[in-house]
C-alpha positions, 0 to 999 in steps of 0.5 A: 493499471493498464501496465498489468494488461498482458501479464500471464495469470501465473505471474500475477501471484508475484505482484505487489501493488503499492498505492500512493496518492500523487498529492502525498508524494514528498508533501508530508501529508498522508492519505486518511485510513478511510480513503485508503480503505476505499482505494484498496477496494478500487484497486482490488476491483481492477485486479479482479477484472484483470486476473480474477477473484482469487488473485484479487483477494490475495494480491498484497496492497501496500500504502506509501505516502508520508508514512511516519512513526506517528501514523504507521499504526493507523495505516497498518490497521486500515482494512484492505492494506497488507503493509507499507512502502516507506519512502523518505523516512526510510532514508533516516535510520532513526526515523525508520527505526521508530517506524519499525518499532511502532509497526511491531506494537 
């Protein structure tokens, strides 16, 4: 989050945070919704320290990390998460379509 230091508060309203654990990148092993909730709290506490309560409360936090049509609902339903950043599955139109269909349910 050191990359956020020095960003004017007026620009912070345009920032979207995407969280993906390093160990989940390209592995097919996603984080758990419970851990994702804990990480969203951790992320928002850092944002709070840098930009204040209002921005921390309103800044979107997305989850990326082995999102697929089987787990998309779990992650969208997790507290503290505002959306998803779909990685490799977005490169396959059929897989991505299934993810979108499940997300709409």
